[in-house]
Every structure is written in C-alpha cells, then in structure tokens.
C-alpha positions as CSV (number, residue, x, y, z in Angstrom):
1,M,75.9,62.5,53.7
2,K,79.5,63.4,52.9
3,A,80.3,66.1,50.4
4,T,81.6,64.5,47.1
5,S,83.7,66.4,44.5
6,W,81.9,66.0,41.1
7,P,83.1,67.8,37.9
8,V,81.4,71.2,37.5
9,V,81.2,72.8,34.0
10,G,81.0,76.5,33.8
11,S,82.5,79.6,35.4
12,S,84.3,79.0,38.8
13,R,83.5,82.7,39.8
14,R,80.6,83.7,41.9
15,R,78.6,86.5,40.2
16,S,75.7,86.8,42.6
17,T,74.7,86.5,46.1
18,L,72.0,84.0,45.2
19,L,72.4,80.5,43.8
20,V,69.5,78.6,42.4
21,V,70.0,74.8,42.6
22,V,68.0,72.4,40.4
23,A,68.5,68.7,40.4
24,T,67.8,67.0,37.0
25,Y,67.2,63.5,35.7
26,N,65.6,63.4,32.2
27,E,64.4,67.0,32.1
28,K,65.8,68.1,28.7
29,E,62.4,69.4,27.6
30,N,61.9,71.6,30.7
31,L,65.4,72.8,31.4
32,A,65.7,75.8,29.0
33,P,62.2,77.1,29.7
34,L,62.9,76.9,33.5
35,L,66.2,78.7,33.2
36,H,64.6,81.4,31.1
37,E,61.8,82.0,33.7
38,V,64.2,81.9,36.6
39,K,66.5,84.6,34.9
40,R,63.3,86.6,34.2
41,Y,62.4,86.8,37.8
42,A,65.7,86.4,39.7
43,G,67.7,88.9,37.8
44,G,71.4,88.1,37.9
45,C,71.3,85.0,40.0
46,D,73.7,82.1,39.5
47,F,72.3,78.8,38.6
48,L,73.6,75.2,39.3
49,V,72.2,72.2,37.4
50,V,73.0,68.9,39.3
51,D,72.5,66.2,36.7
52,D,72.6,62.5,37.3
53,Q,73.7,61.4,33.9
54,S,70.3,61.9,32.3
55,P,69.9,59.4,29.3
56,D,67.9,62.0,27.4
57,G,70.8,64.5,27.2
58,T,69.8,67.0,29.9
59,G,73.4,67.2,31.1
60,G,74.8,67.9,27.5
61,L,72.1,70.7,27.0
62,A,73.1,72.2,30.4
63,D,76.7,72.2,29.4
64,R,76.0,74.1,26.1
65,M,74.0,76.6,28.0
66,A,76.8,77.0,30.6
67,R,79.3,77.7,27.9
68,R,77.1,80.6,26.7
69,D,76.1,82.0,30.0
70,P,78.6,82.6,32.9
71,H,75.8,82.5,35.4
72,I,75.1,78.8,34.7
73,R,77.2,75.9,35.9
74,V,76.6,72.1,35.8
75,M,77.6,69.4,38.2
76,H,77.8,66.0,36.7
77,R,77.3,63.0,39.0
78,D,78.1,59.3,38.2
79,G,74.6,58.0,37.6
80,K,71.2,58.2,39.2
81,L,72.1,58.7,42.9
82,G,68.8,60.2,44.1
83,L,67.3,63.7,44.5
84,G,68.2,63.9,48.1
85,T,72.0,63.6,47.6
86,A,71.7,65.9,44.5
87,V,70.1,68.7,46.5
88,V,72.5,68.3,49.4
89,Q,75.6,68.3,47.2
90,G,74.3,71.2,45.2
91,L,73.8,73.3,48.4
92,Q,77.2,72.2,49.8
93,Y,78.7,73.5,46.6
94,G,76.9,76.8,47.1
95,L,78.2,77.0,50.6
96,S,81.8,76.4,49.4
97,M,81.5,79.1,46.9
98,G,80.4,81.7,49.5
99,Y,76.7,82.4,48.4
100,S,74.8,84.1,51.2
101,L,71.4,82.9,49.8
102,L,70.6,79.5,48.2
103,M,67.5,78.3,46.6
104,T,66.0,75.0,45.4
105,I,63.4,74.6,42.7
106,D,62.0,71.6,40.9
107,A,63.1,71.0,37.3
108,D,59.6,70.2,35.9
109,L,58.1,73.7,35.9
110,S,55.6,72.9,38.6
111,H,57.0,75.7,40.8
112,P,56.3,79.3,39.5
113,P,59.5,81.2,39.2
114,S,57.4,84.4,39.5
115,R,57.4,83.8,43.3
116,I,61.2,84.0,43.6
117,P,61.3,87.7,44.4
118,D,58.7,87.1,47.2
119,L,60.9,84.3,48.7
120,V,64.0,86.4,48.5
121,A,62.2,89.3,50.1
122,K,61.3,87.1,53.1
123,M,65.0,86.6,53.8
124,K,65.4,90.1,55.2
125,D,64.1,88.7,58.5
126,H,63.8,85.0,58.1
127,D,66.3,82.1,57.8
128,L,64.1,80.0,55.5
129,A,61.3,80.9,53.1
130,V,59.0,78.1,51.9
131,A,56.8,78.2,48.8
132,S,53.6,76.6,50.2
133,R,50.6,75.1,48.5
134,Y,48.6,75.0,51.8
135,V,48.4,78.6,53.1
136,S,45.8,81.2,52.4
137,G,46.0,82.3,48.7
138,A,47.8,79.1,47.6
139,G,46.6,76.1,45.6
140,T,47.2,73.5,43.0
141,E,46.0,72.8,39.5
142,N,45.9,69.8,37.2
143,W,46.1,67.4,40.1
144,G,44.2,64.1,40.1
145,W,42.7,62.7,43.3
146,C,45.6,60.3,43.8
147,R,48.2,63.1,43.8
148,R,46.0,65.1,46.2
149,L,45.7,62.1,48.5
150,N,49.5,61.4,48.4
151,S,50.4,65.0,49.2
152,A,47.8,65.4,52.0
153,G,48.8,62.1,53.5
154,A,52.5,63.0,53.4
155,N,51.9,66.3,55.2
156,F,49.6,64.6,57.7
157,L,52.4,62.1,58.6
158,L,54.9,64.9,58.9
159,K,52.7,66.5,61.6
160,A,51.8,63.2,63.3
161,V,55.2,61.6,63.3
162,L,57.6,64.6,63.4
163,G,55.4,67.2,64.8
164,L,56.2,69.6,61.9
165,K,54.5,73.0,62.2
166,T,55.1,74.2,58.6
167,S,52.0,73.8,56.5
168,D,53.7,72.4,53.4
169,G,56.6,70.2,54.6
170,T,57.1,68.4,51.2
171,T,57.7,71.3,48.9
172,G,61.0,71.6,47.1
173,F,60.8,75.3,46.4
174,K,62.6,77.0,49.2
175,C,65.2,79.8,49.9
176,Y,67.7,79.4,52.6
177,R,70.3,81.6,54.4
178,A,73.7,80.1,54.2
179,E,74.1,80.5,57.9
180,L,71.1,78.2,58.5
181,L,72.5,75.5,56.1
182,R,75.7,75.5,58.0
183,R,74.0,75.0,61.3
184,L,72.0,72.1,59.9
185,K,75.2,70.2,59.0
186,L,74.2,69.0,55.5
187,Q,76.8,66.2,55.7
188,S,74.6,64.5,58.4
189,F,71.4,64.2,56.3
190,I,70.2,60.7,55.8
191,A,67.6,61.2,53.0
192,K,68.4,59.9,49.5
193,G,65.2,60.8,47.7
194,Y,62.3,63.3,47.8
195,V,62.1,63.1,51.6
196,V,65.2,65.4,51.8
197,Y,62.7,68.3,51.8
198,P,60.8,67.2,54.9
199,E,64.1,66.4,56.5
200,M,65.3,69.9,55.9
201,M,62.1,71.3,57.4
202,F,62.3,69.1,60.5
203,R,66.0,70.0,61.1
204,A,65.3,73.6,60.5
205,E,62.4,73.7,62.9
206,R,64.4,71.9,65.6
207,A,67.2,74.4,65.1
208,G,64.8,77.3,65.8
209,A,64.9,78.7,62.3
210,R,62.7,81.7,61.5
211,I,60.5,80.3,58.7
212,A,58.1,82.1,56.5
213,E,55.6,80.6,54.1
214,V,54.8,82.2,50.7
215,P,51.6,81.0,48.8
216,I,52.0,79.6,45.4
217,L,49.8,78.0,42.7
218,F,51.4,74.6,42.1
219,S,50.9,73.2,38.6
220,N,51.4,69.6,37.6
221,R,54.2,68.9,35.1
222,L,53.2,69.2,31.5
223,R,56.2,67.5,30.0
224,G,58.3,64.5,31.0
225,D,57.5,61.8,33.6
226,S,57.1,62.1,37.4
227,K,59.9,60.4,39.4
228,L,57.6,59.5,42.3
229,N,57.2,55.8,42.8
230,L,56.6,53.1,45.4
231,G,60.2,53.0,46.3
232,E,60.2,56.8,47.1
233,I,57.0,56.4,49.2
234,L,58.7,53.5,51.3
235,G,61.8,55.6,51.6
236,F,59.7,58.5,52.9
237,L,58.3,56.4,55.6
238,R,61.7,54.9,56.6
239,V,63.3,58.3,56.9
240,L,60.4,59.7,59.0
241,I,60.7,56.9,61.5
242,R,64.5,57.2,61.6
243,L,64.4,61.0,62.2
244,R,61.8,60.5,64.9
245,W,64.1,58.0,66.6
246,L,67.2,60.2,66.2
247,A,65.3,63.1,67.8
248,M,64.1,61.0,70.7
249,Q,67.7,59.9,71.3
250,R,68.8,63.5,71.2
251,Y,71.1,62.9,68.2
252,L,69.6,65.8,66.3
C-alpha cells in the first residue's frame, strides 16, 4: 500500500510525542465527543482525523475544530477508499512527522478513551499495546447475539488460519511504537477494510513484537450506522487466506 499525499488541514508542527489517528466516514455526531474524551485522558496529544469525503459533513466539522485547536489536523481523501488504507496512511503521516508513539481508535465511541493512559504506560517495555475485549477484566455491552457471533468467529479464524496468539486480533484500539511500524513496512499492507487490524497483529507477531493486552469494556455505538457489511466479511476471509499464503512462501 503506497503512501499517498493527501491535503492536511491544521498545524504542520508536531506538538506531542503521541499522535492519535481516527478514520472517519459519516461520524459527525461522534467526532466532537470523541475528541473531547481523548483530550481529557491523553493530555496534550496530537490528533489526526482521516476523512473519506463524508457526505454528512464530518470533514468540514473536523476542519473547523482544527482551526481552533493546533493539536488537531485533518487529512482529506478523495472518496470512500476504505478503513484499512485510511489507517495505514494516517500512521504513515505520523511516522513522517516524527512521532514516537502512534495510536488508533474507532470514531464511533465504542472504545473507552479512559484506557489511553494504560495503553501508553505499557509502551515503556512493549512495542504494541492492544485494548482487548477478551482478557480477564474485559467485556462488551449492548451487543446482540449476531455481533457476538461475528466477533468470536473472526477471532477463531485468526487463530486457526494465521495462528494468532493475541486474544483480541480484531480490535482497532492500539498504541504502537514508531520503530515497530517502520519494521512492519506499512507500504506493503494488503488490507483495504477492517481486516487491516488483524493484518497488523499478524505482522507484528511474526516480527517478534513485544505485545501487551489491556482489558476494556467495549460498548456498541449509540449514534450513526455500523460500516460492517457482507463485503467487509468476504474481504476479511480473502485477506486471511492471502496472508497465510504469503507467510508460507516466506514473503512476510
């Protein structure tokens, strides 16, 4: 996945060692509350919104916030290009700016920003900290049986097909050392959608990364619509098979 230069609104100066990256598509209702909570728990971190031309005006709202707050910047992409490419390009931007820690978090308020300090604390002696729903002290709320089945099935496949050791391979709430991301060669990622997070875990484990899991209570979104659909599920399966093949051929 090649790095692409997209226009970025906001300060070009790095003001923190931590960059929080959030990919958005039609998250106007959730963006301001999310940024407020992240700032509450992450102090003076910098924040990058990667927006895919959201029809609901998410990008415009982010621009207005960036003009008022020098810690916020916004990357505008030319249409709905996929969560995977948005996450990768956001992280590539962070590496180019010289951040030592980079974090991803979902835009829908399902991840509790109150756990950010715990993730950052793990970076003292780890390369990657994962906010997990499936370790002791963790859990989910407001999930129906279908969502539970999808999540359990996805993590089962990650262990069966890829041999993943991490308990929660599909979570998007993570903190990374910049050195690890450089070793993973983000430009070589193949995932276009949500499967970017399992791909990240698979590559990190194969690279011998020191990984910590932090328990969280995951809450289903209250506003807006889920982006998970049949296309994402099929894409998940295709990427898993391709990653297994690449690993068997020693291309990873």
